[in-house]
N, C-alpha and C positions, 0 to 999 in steps of 0.2 A: 402366319407362320411360314418360314422359308421352306422351299422345296428341298428334299434331300438330294436330288440330282442336279441342282443348280450349281454353277461355278461362281465362287466368290473370291475376293482378294485374301491373300494369306497375311496381309499386313494390317492386323487389327490389334487394338489394345496395347497397353504397355507390355514390353517384352517379358517382364517378370510374371505376368498373368496369362501368357500364351500357352496353349496346350501343345503337346508334342506334334500333333498334325500341322499346326500353324508354324511351328518352328522349323519343320522340315520343308515347308512350302506347299503343303497340300491345299489346293483351292476347293476341294470337294468335301465340305464338312457341314455339320448342322448345329443345332443348339447345344450339343454337348460341350462345345468350346466355351460357351457362356457359363455353363455349370462349373467347368474347370476354373475359369477366371474367378467366379464367386467363391469357390473353395479356397483359392490362393489368397483372396482378400480377407476371408474369415480367419485363415491361419495367420496372416500378417497382423490382424487386429488382436487376436488371442496372444500371440507371441511378442508383439510389439517390434517385429522385425520381418522383413520379406522372407518368404519361403524359398524362392528360387531367384536370388539376386544376381543373375548372370550379367556379364559385361558384354556379351554378344549373344546372338541366337544360338550359336554352337555351344557356348559356355552354359547358357540356360538349359539347353537340352542335356548336356552332361550332368548338371546338378540334379535334374529330374531323374535321370537314369541311376545316378548314385544313390539318391534317396530311396528308390524302390528296389534297389539291389539287383543281383543277377537273375532273380526270378522274373522280374518285369522286363519284357523285351519290346522293342518297337515292332509294330505289325509289319507284315510284308508290304502293305500299301504305303506305310510311312517310310520304310527304307527305300522303296522305289521312288517315292516323291523326293526324298533327299538326293538320290543318285541322278535324277533327271532335272533337278532344280538348276536353272541357269545361274542363279546367284552363287552356287557352290561349284560351278564349272572351274576346272583347273585344280580342284582338290582331288587327290586320289586317296584311296583307302590307306595307302602306305604313309601318307603324310598327315593322317588324322590322329596319330598316336597321342599327340599332345592335347587333343580335344575330347577323345572318347575312351571309355573303358574297353576292355577286351570283349565285353558282351556286345557292344555295338559293332565293333570292328569285325568280329566273327560273323555277325549277321550281314554286314555290308559286303564282306569278301564273298560270302555265299551267294549274295544277290547280284553282284556286280558283273554283268555281262558287257556293259557299255563303258566301264571305266577300267583303267589299268591299276594294278596293285603294286 
């Protein structure tokens, strides 16, 4: 069983089955990401269609946030992982409007000390 404090790659599985922590680039995760993936696969088998068929990591994350609604928010750790992920370097909170709901943007604005808005 993997150690909870180990650092892993965030590039695992097909994008449609990645959990929010993987989509934001958090490399500190555990077996919960596997449970998420299995749930997505079961939903796809039941509905005969993918649950989160995103065209990019950001789009997939947006679909997840939309499905769970305004009540579900990214954790502070997930927002920080997104804001410090070098893959998303150059994106500022102000130019994420086309990717995220106001729910995510308000969290990112509140957490962004290192990025401009």
